[in-house]
Steps between C-alpha positions, in 0.01 A plus 500: 500500500480706818165664440215259416331780302785506248492468211168631380392301194333652196315287246398570145140398427443412134721209400629449854227469764246428226522326164264561207399350169596703192360852534330488160289206617371707792410792272328262259303351791376846599370561147341154495326561832364842407435461125471125451788505254854625458736596219879498490496856365309623804736321736811636329364854488393488864840373614683770305278776638512363854878488519525848348258635762665304779846617405394864514303461827168581339225465763288185462715348224281189471186700430678752276641222281157340469344837410751542218452141380121523501518825304755362253291192416154649564425245772170520685647437844545682829873575544461520877338155511777362280764645733332352807471162328867500399613568857267225619659259252849600617395418855325174413753356258819593683657248736736497797819303423595211725709616792373858520275457803756296691773757439275788607392312813859426600618857447200640687550264793863613526393865517624618161300794361353415160392730218373479145678721246317471169456673168126546479184684601448493876134396497566218255811366670333496840196326349722224363672454836166494680358246255772257608493592870849650476450848646541417868875422508602836355561819696467708186415467132670754274408521133658702224178698461534608865830674432478591131794284395532141383779268608795502436477863616602537864175671605294187580786354703554825688128512579530158662806615693302793641211273600699208644764559765801270461876517470518285188260407220487217249282501188365171364385517139507334160613783272791730422282789618479341845868412527653809343253735665564359846875513461477855369310591818770346719315176573597138455313311229416135447369393161234227494606240245321170527345396833401777739785561748461393860557739790853374561603577142353849519673584826830355375495751213582779746799326657 
């Protein structure tokens, strides 16, 4: 590798840099915290409305889904407070897989530009990274809400390409959206299956 800045390495966030308990348990915890109780019907309705809003890039999809759920079940709760609590629970109950910090440190020390390329709302994704002290290694954080397209569309990957100057790029992620989207944008992709890959494995993917 002639240029120590190559390749630039992109990482997915949810399911790759961070792991979570089942999403329904986080939603239930938000209801418990704000109302002192929860109900499977509320959780199911919220999740359905959230993913519908998220998929269509509705502003503030967390709050919007809680507004609709509170109205549907006549809940005496503040949707904004519920949304804030849910994001807090995502931050608190997520965890960094073994190997992540070591891999990021090694790549950073070698001069490789790093980026996050994530389906999500910018404010929320950055809050989760900050909660785990993971913002510093990354030159840029691109979310699907920034560009109006979710992976596997090429738009998030192209936004990283515009922000990070490199000859080659490799995407590290856990889903088909990560792998197929990166390849569709002309990047190499490495799927995370099992233990988090070390720096050597990531760099070898471009050879």
